[in-house]
C-alpha positions in Angstrom: 171.4 166.0 106.8 168.2 165.6 104.9 164.9 166.6 106.4 162.1 164.1 106.5 158.8 165.5 105.4 155.8 164.5 107.5 153.4 162.0 106.0 155.8 160.6 103.3 156.5 156.8 103.5 159.9 155.7 104.3 160.3 153.7 101.2 159.8 156.9 99.1 162.9 158.4 100.8 164.8 155.2 100.1 163.7 155.3 96.5 165.1 158.8 96.3 168.4 157.5 97.6 168.9 155.5 94.4 169.9 151.8 94.6 167.6 150.7 97.4 164.5 152.1 95.7 165.4 150.6 92.4 165.9 147.2 93.8 162.5 147.5 95.6 160.8 148.5 92.3 162.4 145.6 90.5 161.3 143.1 93.2 157.8 144.4 93.1 157.5 144.2 89.3 158.8 140.6 89.0 155.4 138.9 89.7 153.8 141.2 87.1 156.3 140.1 84.5 155.8 136.5 85.4 152.0 136.8 85.0 152.5 138.5 81.6 155.0 135.8 80.5 152.4 133.0 81.6 149.8 134.4 79.2 149.8 132.2 76.0 151.0 134.0 72.9 148.5 133.9 70.0 149.7 131.6 67.3 149.0 131.8 63.6 145.8 130.1 62.6 143.7 130.5 65.7 141.1 132.7 63.9 140.4 130.2 61.1 140.2 127.4 63.5 137.7 129.4 65.6 135.7 130.1 62.5 135.7 126.5 61.5 134.5 125.5 65.0 131.7 128.1 65.0 130.7 126.9 61.5 130.6 123.3 62.7 128.5 124.3 65.7 126.1 126.3 63.5 125.6 123.3 61.1 125.1 120.9 64.0 122.5 123.3 65.6 120.7 123.7 62.3 120.6 119.9 61.8 119.3 119.5 65.4 116.6 122.1 64.8 115.6 120.4 61.6 115.3 117.0 63.3 113.3 118.5 66.2 111.0 120.1 63.7 110.6 116.9 61.8 109.7 115.0 65.0 107.1 117.7 65.9 105.6 117.3 62.4 105.6 113.5 62.7 104.0 113.7 66.2 101.3 116.1 64.9 100.5 113.8 61.9 100.4 110.7 64.2 98.1 112.6 66.6 95.7 113.4 63.7 95.7 109.8 62.6 95.7 108.3 66.1 92.0 107.3 65.7 93.1 105.0 62.8 96.4 103.9 64.2 95.2 102.8 67.6 93.0 99.9 66.4 95.9 98.8 64.2 98.4 98.8 67.1 95.9 97.0 69.4 95.2 94.5 66.6 98.9 93.8 66.2 99.3 93.2 69.9 96.4 90.8 70.1 97.5 89.1 66.9 100.9 88.3 68.5 99.1 86.5 71.3 96.8 84.5 68.9 99.2 83.8 66.1 100.9 80.6 67.6 97.5 78.9 67.9 96.5 80.0 64.4 99.8 78.8 62.9 99.3 75.5 64.6 95.9 75.0 62.9 97.3 76.2 59.6 100.1 73.7 59.8 97.5 71.0 60.3 95.8 71.8 57.0 93.1 74.2 58.3 92.1 76.9 55.8 93.5 80.3 56.9 90.1 82.0 57.3 88.7 79.1 59.3 91.8 78.9 61.6 91.6 82.7 62.2 87.9 82.7 63.0 88.2 79.7 65.3 91.1 81.1 67.3 89.4 84.6 67.5 86.1 83.1 68.7 87.9 81.0 71.3 89.7 84.1 72.6 86.4 86.0 72.9 84.8 83.0 74.6 87.6 82.9 77.1 87.2 86.6 77.9 83.4 86.2 78.3 84.0 83.2 80.6 86.3 85.3 82.8 83.7 88.0 83.1 80.9 85.5 83.9 83.1 83.9 86.5 83.9 87.1 88.4 80.6 88.9 88.0 78.8 87.0 90.8 81.7 87.4 93.2 81.9 91.1 92.6 78.1 91.6 92.9 77.9 89.8 96.2 81.1 91.3 97.8 80.9 94.9 96.7 77.9 95.4 99.1 80.0 93.9 101.9 82.8 96.2 101.1 80.5 99.2 101.2 79.3 98.2 104.6 82.9 97.7 105.8 83.8 101.1 104.4 81.0 102.7 106.3 82.2 101.1 109.5 85.8 102.2 108.7 84.6 105.8 108.3 82.9 105.6 111.7 86.1 104.2 113.3 88.0 107.1 111.7 85.5 109.5 113.1 85.8 108.0 116.6 89.6 108.1 116.4 89.5 111.8 115.4 87.3 112.6 118.4 89.7 110.8 120.8 93.3 111.7 121.8 95.6 113.1 120.5 93.4 115.2 118.1 90.3 115.5 120.4 88.2 117.0 117.6 84.6 117.9 118.4 81.6 116.6 116.5 80.9 120.1 115.2 84.4 120.4 113.8 84.1 117.1 111.9 80.6 118.0 110.7 81.9 121.4 109.4 84.7 119.7 107.5 82.3 117.2 106.0 80.0 120.1 105.0 82.9 121.9 103.4 83.7 118.8 101.3 80.0 118.4 100.3 79.8 122.1 99.3 83.0 121.8 97.3 81.6 118.9 95.4 78.3 120.7 94.8 80.2 123.8 93.6 82.1 121.7 91.1 79.1 119.7 90.0 79.2 121.0 86.5 82.9 120.1 86.1 82.3 116.7 87.6 79.4 116.2 85.1 81.7 117.2 82.2 84.4 114.8 83.4 81.8 112.0 83.7 80.6 112.8 80.1 84.1 112.8 78.9 84.8 109.5 80.6 81.6 108.0 79.1 82.6 109.1 75.6 86.1 107.7 76.2 84.6 104.3 77.1 82.4 104.4 74.0 85.4 105.3 71.8 87.4 102.5 73.5 84.7 99.9 72.7 84.6 101.1 69.1 88.4 100.8 68.9 88.3 97.4 70.4 85.7 96.2 67.8 87.9 97.6 65.0 91.0 96.0 66.5 89.2 92.6 66.6 88.2 92.9 63.0 91.8 93.7 62.1 93.0 90.8 64.2 91.0 88.5 61.9 92.7 89.8 58.8 96.1 89.8 60.4 95.7 86.1 61.4 94.2 85.2 58.0 96.7 87.0 55.8 99.6 87.3 58.2 102.4 85.7 56.0 101.4 88.0 53.1 102.0 91.3 54.9 105.7 91.4 54.9 106.1 90.4 51.1 103.6 93.1 50.3 105.3 95.7 52.4 108.7 94.8 51.0 107.4 95.0 47.4 106.5 98.6 48.0 110.1 99.6 48.7 112.0 98.0 45.8 114.7 95.3 45.6 117.4 97.3 47.4 115.5 98.2 50.5 113.4 94.9 50.6 115.9 92.9 52.7 116.0 95.6 55.3 112.3 96.0 55.4 111.8 92.3 55.7 114.5 91.9 58.4 113.1 94.8 60.4 109.5 93.5 60.1 110.5 90.1 61.4 112.6 91.6 64.3 109.8 94.0 65.4 107.2 91.2 65.2 109.5 88.9 67.3 110.0 91.7 69.8 106.3 92.3 70.2 105.7 88.6 70.6 108.4 88.2 73.2 107.2 91.2 75.1 103.6 89.9 75.3 104.7 86.4 76.2 107.1 87.5 78.9 104.8 90.1 80.5 101.9 87.5 80.4 104.1 85.0 82.2 105.3 87.5 84.8 101.7 88.8 85.3 100.5 85.2 85.8 103.1 84.5 88.4 102.4 87.8 90.2 98.6 87.2 90.1 99.0 83.6 91.3 101.1 84.4 94.4 99.4 87.6 95.4 96.0 86.0 94.8 97.1 83.0 96.9 98.1 85.4 99.8 94.8 87.3 99.6 92.9 83.9 99.7 94.8 82.7 102.7 94.2 86.0 104.5 90.5 85.8 103.6 90.5 89.2 101.7 87.4 89.6 99.5 87.5 90.0 95.7 90.4 87.6 95.3 89.7 86.7 91.7 89.1 90.3 90.5 92.2 91.5 92.3 94.3 88.7 90.8 93.0 89.6 87.3 93.8 93.3 87.9 97.3 92.2 88.9 97.7 90.1 85.8 96.6 92.8 83.4 98.6 95.5 85.3 101.8 93.5 84.6 101.5 94.8 81.0 102.3 98.3 82.3 105.7 97.5 83.9 106.6 99.0 87.3 103.7 101.5 87.4 101.0 98.8 86.9 102.4 96.6 89.6 102.5 99.5 92.0 98.8 100.5 91.3 97.5 96.9 91.5 99.3 96.3 94.8 98.0 99.5 96.3 94.5 98.5 95.3 94.9 95.1 97.0 96.2 96.8 100.2 93.3 99.2 100.2 90.7 96.4 99.9 92.4 94.5 102.7 92.5 97.7 104.9 88.8 98.3 104.4 87.7 94.7 105.0 90.2 93.2 107.5 92.0 96.1 109.2 95.4 97.5 109.5 97.3 94.4 110.4 96.0 92.3 107.4 96.7 95.3 105.2 100.3 95.5 106.3 100.7 91.7 105.7 99.2 92.2 102.2 101.6 95.0 101.6 104.5 92.8 102.6 103.3 90.0 100.3 103.0 92.4 97.4 106.5 93.9 98.0 108.1 90.4 98.3 106.4 89.2 95.1 107.4 92.3 93.2 111.0 92.1 94.4 111.2 88.5 93.3 109.7 89.5 89.9 112.1 92.4 89.3 115.3 90.7 90.6 114.8 87.1 89.7 112.0 86.5 87.2 112.6 89.3 84.8 116.3 88.5 84.2 115.6 84.8 83.9 112.6 85.1 81.6 113.9 88.0 79.4 117.5 86.9 79.4 119.7 89.1 77.3 116.8 90.1 75.0 115.5 93.6 74.6 115.8 94.6 78.3 115.3 98.2 78.9 116.7 100.0 81.9 114.2 100.7 84.7 114.7 104.4 84.3 113.8 104.2 80.6 110.7 102.2 81.4 109.5 104.7 84.0 110.1 107.6 81.7 108.3 105.9 78.8 105.3 104.9 81.0 105.1 108.5 82.4 105.3 110.0 78.9 102.8 107.6 77.5 100.3 108.1 80.3 100.6 111.9 80.1 100.0 111.8 76.3 97.3 109.2 75.9 96.2 108.1 79.4 95.9 104.4 80.2 96.3 103.4 76.5 99.5 105.4 76.3 100.9 103.8 79.5 100.1 100.3 78.1 101.7 101.0 74.7 104.7 103.0 76.0 107.0 100.0 76.7 106.3 98.1 73.5 106.8 101.2 71.5 110.1 102.0 73.3 111.2 98.4 72.7 110.5 98.8 68.9 112.4 102.1 68.9 115.3 100.3 70.5 115.1 97.5 67.8 115.2 100.1 65.0 118.1 102.0 66.7 120.2 98.8 67.0 119.5 97.8 63.5 120.5 101.2 62.1 123.6 101.2 64.3 124.7 97.7 63.1 124.0 98.8 59.5 126.3 101.9 60.0 128.9 99.6 61.5 128.8 97.3 58.4 127.6 94.4 60.4 124.9 93.4 57.9 121.9 93.2 60.3 119.7 91.9 57.5 121.7 88.7 57.3 120.2 85.9 59.5 122.3 83.7 61.8 122.4 81.0 59.1 124.1 83.4 56.6 121.0 84.0 54.5 118.8 87.0 53.9 115.5 87.5 52.3 114.9 89.2 48.9 112.1 89.8 46.5 111.8 87.3 43.7 112.6 88.8 40.3 109.7 89.4 37.9 111.1 86.9 35.4 110.9 84.2 38.0 107.1 84.5 37.9 106.9 84.6 41.7 105.4 88.1 42.1 106.2 89.6 45.5 107.1 86.4 47.2 110.2 86.6 49.4 112.9 84.1 48.9 116.1 83.4 50.9 119.6 83.7 49.4 122.9 82.9 50.9 125.2 85.9 51.2 127.8 84.8 53.7 129.1 81.5 55.1 127.7 80.5 58.5 129.3 82.4 61.4 131.9 80.6 63.4 132.2 80.6 67.2 135.4 81.1 69.1 135.6 77.4 69.8 135.2 76.6 66.0 138.1 79.1 65.2 140.4 77.4 67.8 139.4 74.0 66.4 140.3 75.0 62.9 143.6 76.5 64.0 144.6 73.4 65.9 143.5 70.9 63.2 146.4 69.4 61.2 146.6 70.5 57.6 144.5 68.4 55.2 142.3 66.9 57.9 138.6 67.7 57.4 136.1 67.9 60.3 133.8 64.9 60.9 130.3 65.4 59.7 127.4 65.7 62.3 126.1 62.3 61.3 129.4 60.5 61.7 
């Protein structure tokens, strides 16, 4: 008989007995052996593969850093030359609007300089006519709006004094005094902001004058710019330079046309609603809506908010809510119906991309940046698609008719004039391929004039 020591577990005594303890130890160690056997055994070559992966990651990281540094340098250079680039960009945008009329006059035997001057003067006369038309209305109705705003403030004061707030006159006066003291305390900053705004307006006028001068030269010498630009790059790159130039010009033209049409429709229907509701400043608000359409999404929101504010001051809360409903309906029709129909399958950009582009442009360059953000993003998209198609061997420099532009050789005596050459047969649609496959051998298709 074996004594049992106090405090010792029973399984220890069983282990001492022999077979029972051994079986227990084997049972308890089986999960450990299973876990060890589940661990993957290193194979030959893991180290070199890891080194190759790290090397690839290092090369990719270095390339990414170099690209980021290059973008920073390019942005810094563009910022330094922005004073020169801004009139050029504005001139190109205005030239896209005026070029169809200029081309019409040139096609009817007008001299290039005379056609450019005529169209530019007509454009300036139209702008002056718009200003003259809205100036009397603004001058007469701004005073009325000021009176309405005063009455609205008095109504707000009475509402604050009544339930549920029940504020006393002294409390309201104290809050007004605090606002006035805050404004007086920041008088120097406000003066500096006003001075900065005045200088910005002056710089804007100077840039506008320079842009109009450049518009004249763009309209007069327009067909010469692409051959001259292609001649600076040589014969190998000339077809790509010419094709990208035509694609970017077409993109800018389409953007201006489409946004102008969308802006006109928005301005017409919103202005009609304001006129029916007898809201003041109908024509200025319609013009603001039209020009705000060139800043997609954000511009429509700001123009609509301004119209609702005017309606609230002049007509009250009910009319303001009706104006808000009109603005929302028109903008929904624009975004879901007009934009897809007008733009088709062109250079559509996702709404998120547009919002990010407008936000980045406004933060970098204010209103001008917000205005130029979407056209610049569209041009970047055009260049990206062109490079992508070139990398995929799709020959994006070849037009739909199977031709591409090239520089004329020097022995031709044509200088830098661009000529077309056929590099591929015309593209065939799926219907044409099926027609060729089904056609009996030896039977030629009928000519279009047959």
